[in-house]
Structure formats: structure tokens, C-alpha cells
VODRENDREN-220509 format. One record per residue (C-alpha): residue number from 1; residue in three letters; z, x, y. Coordinates in steps of 0.5 Angstrom, whole numbers, padded with zeros to 4 digits. Each point is the difference from the previous one (the first is absolute). Layout:
<nodes>
+-----+------+-------+-------+-------+
: seq : type :     z :     x :     y :
+-----+------+-------+-------+-------+
: NUM :  ALA :     Z :     X :     Y :
...
+-----+------+-------+-------+-------+
</nodes>
This chain:
<nodes>
+-----+------+-------+-------+-------+
: seq : type :     z :     x :     y :
+-----+------+-------+-------+-------+
:   1 :  MET :  0224 :  0144 :  0222 :
:   2 :  ALA : -0005 :  0006 : -0001 :
:   3 :  ASP :  0005 :  0005 :  0000 :
:   4 :  ASP :  0004 : -0003 : -0006 :
:   5 :  LEU : -0007 :  0000 : -0004 :
:   6 :  PHE :  0000 :  0007 :  0002 :
:   7 :  ILE :  0007 :  0002 : -0002 :
:   8 :  GLY : -0001 : -0004 : -0007 :
:   9 :  THR : -0006 :  0003 : -0001 :
:  10 :  SER :  0002 :  0007 :  0001 :
:  11 :  ARG :  0006 : -0001 : -0004 :
:  12 :  GLU : -0004 : -0002 : -0006 :
:  13 :  LEU : -0005 :  0006 :  0001 :
:  14 :  GLN :  0006 :  0005 :  0000 :
:  15 :  ASN :  0002 : -0003 : -0007 :
:  16 :  ILE : -0007 :  0000 : -0003 :
:  17 :  ILE :  0000 :  0007 :  0003 :
:  18 :  SER :  0007 :  0002 : -0003 :
:  19 :  ARG : -0003 : -0002 : -0007 :
:  20 :  GLN : -0006 :  0003 :  0001 :
:  21 :  LEU :  0003 :  0007 :  0001 :
:  22 :  HIS :  0005 : -0001 : -0006 :
:  23 :  PHE : -0006 : -0001 : -0004 :
:  24 :  LEU : -0003 :  0006 :  0003 :
:  25 :  THR :  0006 :  0005 : -0001 :
:  26 :  THR :  0003 : -0003 : -0007 :
:  27 :  ARG : -0007 :  0002 : -0003 :
:  28 :  PRO : -0003 :  0007 : -0001 :
:  29 :  HIS : -0002 :  0002 :  0007 :
:  30 :  LEU : -0003 :  0006 :  0004 :
:  31 :  TYR :  0003 :  0002 :  0006 :
:  32 :  LYS : -0005 : -0003 :  0004 :
:  33 :  THR :  0002 : -0007 : -0002 :
:  34 :  LEU :  0007 :  0002 :  0002 :
:  35 :  VAL : -0002 :  0002 :  0007 :
:  36 :  ILE : -0004 : -0007 :  0000 :
:  37 :  ALA :  0006 : -0004 : -0002 :
:  38 :  ALA :  0004 :  0004 :  0005 :
:  39 :  LEU : -0005 : -0002 :  0006 :
:  40 :  GLY :  0001 : -0007 : -0003 :
:  41 :  VAL :  0008 :  0000 :  0001 :
:  42 :  ARG : -0001 :  0003 :  0007 :
:  43 :  ALA : -0005 : -0006 :  0001 :
:  44 :  SER :  0006 : -0005 : -0002 :
:  45 :  ARG :  0005 :  0003 :  0004 :
:  46 :  LEU : -0005 :  0001 :  0007 :
:  47 :  ASN : -0001 : -0008 : -0001 :
:  48 :  ASN :  0007 : -0001 :  0000 :
:  49 :  ALA :  0001 :  0004 :  0006 :
:  50 :  ILE : -0006 : -0003 :  0004 :
:  51 :  PHE :  0003 : -0007 : -0002 :
:  52 :  ALA :  0007 :  0002 :  0003 :
:  53 :  LEU : -0003 :  0002 :  0006 :
:  54 :  THR : -0005 : -0005 :  0002 :
:  55 :  THR :  0005 : -0005 :  0000 :
:  56 :  SER :  0005 :  0004 :  0004 :
:  57 :  PRO :  0000 :  0002 :  0008 :
:  58 :  LEU : -0003 :  0006 : -0003 :
:  59 :  ARG : -0007 : -0004 : -0002 :
:  60 :  GLU : -0005 :  0005 :  0003 :
:  61 :  GLU :  0003 :  0006 : -0003 :
:  62 :  ALA : -0002 : -0003 : -0007 :
:  63 :  ASN : -0007 :  0002 :  0002 :
:  64 :  ALA :  0001 :  0007 : -0001 :
:  65 :  LEU :  0003 : -0001 : -0007 :
:  66 :  LEU : -0006 : -0005 : -0002 :
:  67 :  ARG : -0005 :  0006 :  0002 :
:  68 :  ILE :  0004 :  0004 : -0005 :
:  69 :  LEU :  0000 : -0006 : -0005 :
:  70 :  ILE : -0008 :  0000 :  0000 :
:  71 :  GLU : -0001 :  0007 : -0001 :
:  72 :  VAL :  0005 :  0000 : -0006 :
:  73 :  VAL : -0004 : -0005 : -0004 :
:  74 :  VAL : -0006 :  0002 :  0002 :
:  75 :  ASN :  0002 :  0007 : -0002 :
:  76 :  GLY :  0002 : -0003 : -0007 :
:  77 :  ALA : -0006 : -0004 : -0001 :
:  78 :  TYR : -0005 :  0006 :  0002 :
:  79 :  LEU :  0004 :  0005 : -0005 :
:  80 :  MET : -0001 : -0005 : -0005 :
:  81 :  VAL : -0008 :  0000 :  0001 :
:  82 :  SER : -0001 :  0007 :  0002 :
:  83 :  GLY :  0000 :  0007 : -0004 :
:  84 :  GLU :  0005 :  0005 : -0002 :
:  85 :  LYS : -0002 :  0004 :  0006 :
:  86 :  GLU :  0002 : -0005 :  0005 :
:  87 :  PHE :  0007 : -0001 : -0004 :
:  88 :  ASN :  0001 :  0008 :  0000 :
:  89 :  ALA : -0001 :  0000 :  0007 :
:  90 :  PHE :  0005 : -0006 :  0002 :
:  91 :  VAL :  0005 :  0004 : -0004 :
:  92 :  ALA : -0001 :  0007 :  0002 :
:  93 :  PHE : -0002 : -0001 :  0007 :
:  94 :  PRO :  0007 : -0001 :  0003 :
:  95 :  VAL :  0001 :  0007 : -0002 :
:  96 :  VAL : -0006 :  0003 :  0003 :
:  97 :  ALA :  0002 : -0003 :  0007 :
:  98 :  LEU :  0007 :  0002 : -0001 :
:  99 :  GLY : -0002 :  0007 : -0001 :
: 100 :  LYS : -0004 : -0001 :  0007 :
: 101 :  SER :  0006 : -0002 :  0003 :
: 102 :  HIS :  0004 :  0005 : -0002 :
: 103 :  ARG : -0004 :  0006 :  0002 :
: 104 :  ALA : -0001 : -0003 :  0007 :
: 105 :  TYR :  0008 : -0001 :  0001 :
: 106 :  VAL :  0001 :  0007 : -0002 :
: 107 :  ALA : -0006 :  0003 :  0004 :
: 108 :  TYR :  0002 : -0004 :  0007 :
: 109 :  SER :  0008 : -0002 : -0001 :
: 110 :  GLY :  0002 :  0007 :  0000 :
: 111 :  VAL :  0005 : -0001 : -0005 :
: 112 :  GLU : -0004 :  0005 : -0005 :
: 113 :  SER :  0007 :  0002 : -0003 :
: 114 :  ALA :  0002 : -0007 : -0002 :
: 115 :  PHE : -0004 :  0001 : -0006 :
: 116 :  THR :  0000 :  0006 : -0005 :
: 117 :  GLU : -0007 :  0003 : -0002 :
: 118 :  ASP :  0001 : -0003 : -0007 :
: 119 :  PHE :  0001 : -0007 :  0003 :
: 120 :  ASN : -0006 :  0001 :  0004 :
: 121 :  GLN : -0004 :  0003 : -0006 :
: 122 :  LEU :  0002 : -0006 : -0004 :
: 123 :  VAL : -0002 : -0005 :  0005 :
: 124 :  ALA : -0007 :  0004 :  0001 :
: 125 :  THR : -0001 :  0000 : -0008 :
: 126 :  ASN :  0001 : -0007 : -0001 :
: 127 :  ALA : -0004 : -0002 :  0006 :
: 128 :  ALA : -0006 :  0004 : -0003 :
: 129 :  GLU :  0001 : -0003 : -0007 :
: 130 :  ALA :  0000 : -0007 :  0003 :
: 131 :  GLU : -0007 :  0002 :  0004 :
: 132 :  LEU : -0003 :  0001 : -0007 :
: 133 :  MET :  0003 : -0006 : -0003 :
: 134 :  SER : -0002 : -0005 :  0006 :
: 135 :  GLY : -0006 :  0003 :  0002 :
: 136 :  ARG :  0002 : -0001 :  0007 :
: 137 :  THR :  0002 :  0006 :  0005 :
: 138 :  PRO :  0005 :  0000 :  0006 :
: 139 :  LYS : -0006 : -0001 :  0005 :
: 140 :  ASP :  0000 : -0007 : -0004 :
: 141 :  SER :  0004 : -0006 :  0004 :
: 142 :  SER :  0001 : -0004 : -0007 :
: 143 :  TRP :  0000 :  0000 : -0007 :
: 144 :  THR : -0007 : -0003 :  0000 :
: 145 :  SER : -0007 :  0000 :  0004 :
: 146 :  GLU :  0000 : -0008 : -0001 :
: 147 :  SER :  0003 : -0004 :  0006 :
: 148 :  VAL :  0005 : -0006 : -0002 :
: 149 :  TYR : -0006 : -0005 :  0001 :
: 150 :  LYS : -0005 :  0004 : -0005 :
: 151 :  ARG :  0006 :  0000 : -0005 :
: 152 :  ALA :  0001 : -0007 :  0001 :
: 153 :  VAL : -0008 : -0002 : -0001 :
: 154 :  ALA :  0000 :  0005 : -0006 :
: 155 :  ALA :  0006 : -0004 : -0003 :
: 156 :  ASP : -0003 : -0007 :  0002 :
: 157 :  ALA : -0007 :  0002 : -0004 :
: 158 :  ILE :  0004 :  0001 : -0006 :
: 159 :  PHE :  0004 : -0005 :  0000 :
: 160 :  GLN : -0005 : -0005 :  0003 :
: 161 :  ASN :  0004 : -0003 :  0006 :
: 162 :  HIS :  0001 :  0002 :  0007 :
: 163 :  ILE :  0007 :  0000 :  0001 :
: 164 :  PHE :  0001 :  0007 :  0001 :
: 165 :  SER : -0006 :  0001 :  0005 :
: 166 :  ASP :  0002 : -0006 :  0004 :
: 167 :  LEU :  0007 :  0002 :  0001 :
: 168 :  ALA : -0002 :  0007 :  0002 :
: 169 :  ALA : -0005 : -0003 :  0005 :
: 170 :  THR :  0005 : -0005 :  0003 :
: 171 :  ALA :  0007 :  0001 : -0001 :
: 172 :  TYR :  0000 :  0008 : -0001 :
: 173 :  ALA : -0004 :  0001 :  0006 :
: 174 :  GLY :  0004 : -0005 :  0004 :
: 175 :  ALA :  0006 :  0004 : -0001 :
: 176 :  HIS : -0003 :  0007 :  0002 :
: 177 :  ASP :  0004 :  0000 :  0007 :
: 178 :  TYR :  0007 : -0002 : -0003 :
: 179 :  ILE : -0001 :  0006 : -0005 :
: 180 :  HIS : -0002 :  0005 :  0005 :
: 181 :  GLY :  0004 : -0002 :  0006 :
: 182 :  ASN : -0006 : -0002 :  0004 :
: 183 :  TYR :  0000 : -0004 :  0007 :
: 184 :  PRO : -0002 : -0007 : -0003 :
: 185 :  ALA :  0006 :  0000 : -0004 :
: 186 :  LEU :  0004 :  0000 :  0006 :
: 187 :  ILE : -0003 : -0006 :  0004 :
: 188 :  ASP :  0005 : -0005 : -0003 :
: 189 :  ILE :  0006 :  0004 :  0001 :
: 190 :  ILE : -0003 :  0002 :  0007 :
: 191 :  SER :  0000 : -0008 :  0002 :
: 192 :  GLY :  0007 : -0001 : -0003 :
: 193 :  LEU :  0002 :  0006 :  0005 :
: 194 :  GLN : -0003 : -0004 :  0006 :
: 195 :  GLY :  0004 : -0006 : -0002 :
: 196 :  GLU : -0006 : -0004 : -0003 :
: 197 :  MET : -0001 : -0003 : -0006 :
: 198 :  PRO : -0006 :  0004 : -0004 :
: 199 :  LEU : -0001 : -0005 : -0005 :
: 200 :  THR :  0001 : -0008 : -0001 :
: 201 :  PRO :  0004 : -0002 : -0006 :
: 202 :  LYS : -0007 : -0003 : -0003 :
: 203 :  ASP : -0003 :  0007 :  0001 :
: 204 :  VAL :  0006 :  0003 : -0003 :
: 205 :  ARG : -0001 : -0005 : -0006 :
: 206 :  ILE : -0007 :  0002 : -0001 :
: 207 :  ASP :  0001 :  0008 :  0001 :
: 208 :  GLU :  0006 : -0001 : -0006 :
: 209 :  ASN : -0005 : -0004 : -0004 :
: 210 :  ALA : -0005 :  0005 :  0000 :
: 211 :  MET :  0004 :  0006 : -0002 :
: 212 :  LEU :  0004 : -0004 : -0005 :
: 213 :  SER : -0007 : -0002 : -0003 :
: 214 :  ALA : -0003 :  0007 :  0000 :
: 215 :  ALA :  0007 :  0003 : -0003 :
: 216 :  THR : -0001 : -0006 : -0006 :
: 217 :  MET : -0008 :  0002 : -0001 :
: 218 :  ALA :  0002 :  0007 : -0001 :
: 219 :  LEU :  0005 : -0001 : -0005 :
: 220 :  LEU : -0006 : -0005 : -0003 :
: 221 :  GLY : -0005 :  0005 :  0000 :
: 222 :  TYR :  0004 :  0005 : -0003 :
: 223 :  ALA :  0003 : -0005 : -0006 :
: 224 :  LEU : -0008 : -0002 : -0001 :
: 225 :  SER : -0002 :  0008 : -0001 :
: 226 :  LEU :  0006 :  0001 : -0004 :
: 227 :  ASP : -0002 : -0006 : -0005 :
: 228 :  ALA : -0007 :  0002 :  0000 :
: 229 :  HIS :  0000 :  0008 : -0001 :
: 230 :  PHE :  0006 :  0000 : -0005 :
: 231 :  GLN : -0001 : -0007 : -0003 :
: 232 :  THR :  0007 : -0003 :  0001 :
: 233 :  SER : -0001 : -0007 : -0002 :
: 234 :  CYS :  0002 : -0003 :  0007 :
: 235 :  THR : -0007 : -0002 :  0001 :
: 236 :  GLU :  0001 : -0008 :  0000 :
: 237 :  GLU :  0006 :  0001 :  0004 :
: 238 :  LEU : -0003 :  0004 :  0005 :
: 239 :  GLN : -0006 : -0005 :  0000 :
: 240 :  ARG :  0005 : -0006 :  0002 :
: 241 :  ILE :  0003 :  0004 :  0005 :
: 242 :  THR : -0007 :  0002 :  0003 :
: 243 :  LEU : -0002 : -0007 :  0000 :
: 244 :  SER :  0006 : -0003 :  0003 :
: 245 :  PHE :  0000 :  0005 :  0005 :
: 246 :  ALA : -0007 : -0001 :  0002 :
: 247 :  LYS :  0002 : -0008 :  0001 :
: 248 :  GLY :  0006 :  0002 :  0005 :
+-----+------+-------+-------+-------+
</nodes>
């Protein structure tokens, strides 16, 4: 069965990524490498969660995790090929956003006395330093001006495949409504509330396989990127998996 192929392949890829991350972190490395490794760990965890949900009554909720997984691997691959400016922004921008949220909370919640002036000043100072480090301001909505799709295309151009851009254009885009709680994500639920069967068993199987395939491809893309960028000596294994996966 198709899901057996995806489960077996994903487990093998998780083992490879684990070895790759061990290779990276047991040698002298930059902090950027550690962040890229942490993204690999998160990718494997998300992959496990997606497989658990997809084969349960909560199958549809796996769409939200699939979108997160794709952004995680795209970010990791993009950080491998982009410069220090983008890496600094990735690390520092959350502090900029936190400073903005704190100022808004203090201004509009009416609980100014909940924070000391020293604490407010500390938050402001950290946010100002993060703005300098990241090159981003509170007016920015993300750590980068590049969309997920553009990040995916940039990574694919260096690693000479189209895995990330394909995922960004299909599964990532398709899961948008599940992340944001939009109406299309409610249609099947509404059908169920009306006593209708929203999907046939065949439709469910097709939907499951699509999610499992995308989750597996996300790990494959990340493992290939790690191997190409850090020379982790997993090329032959990954070529075999790529060919086997393509034959399906």
C-alpha cells in the first residue's frame, strides 16, 4: 500500500537526517549550523505528528502541520544558501515583533502598572538592538521580504531540484485555509454536521496519500540539502531513496 511506502521511506529519512545532524553538531560548527540542525529535528517531529494524525479521525488537522513542516524545511534550506543578513534577521526579528506586541499591550490594555519602567525599558532596548541586527522594523510582518515560495525557489536553484518550490506551490498553498481557520477548511465538517458523508473511502485514501507524500518529500528535500551543503556522505543512500520514491 502507498502509505506503507511513505511510512517506511519517512522513517529511513529520519534516520539519515539524525546521522547528518550528529555529523554537523559533533564537529566545530557555527551557531547558524546549529539552527539549521534544530530545524531538521523539528522537521522530523512534525513528520511523525502528520503521520499520526493522517491515519486517525483527525486526518484533516494534519494539513495545518503539513504547512508548518514545509515552511520549516524551506526556511532551513534557504538559510543554507542565503547570507548572514537573512540569518541574523531570522534569529533577531522575533525580538522586534515582541517589542511591538509589548508596546501595543501596554498602550491598549490599561495595565501599565503591571510592568516596571525598568522592564519596559529593557524590552525597548532589546527590540532596538534586534532591529539593528535584523535590518527589520516593527512595520515588517516577517523576518524576510521573500515569500515562502521565493525562498523555496532560491533553495531549489542552488540544490538543483524542484522539491521545495513544488511543495510550496501545492501542499503549502493548499493548507492555507486550515492554518487561518477559513471557510474552505470547514466544508467537510459542515457536511458531517448535516449528516452527509463528505468524502468516500476512496477520496479519503487519495487525500491521505497526498499528505503523506508531501510530508515524505519535505524530509527528502531537507536531507538532500543537508548532504549537498555540508557534505554528509549520504549521497548514495539519498539517490536510492529518490529513485525508489519516484517509482512509487
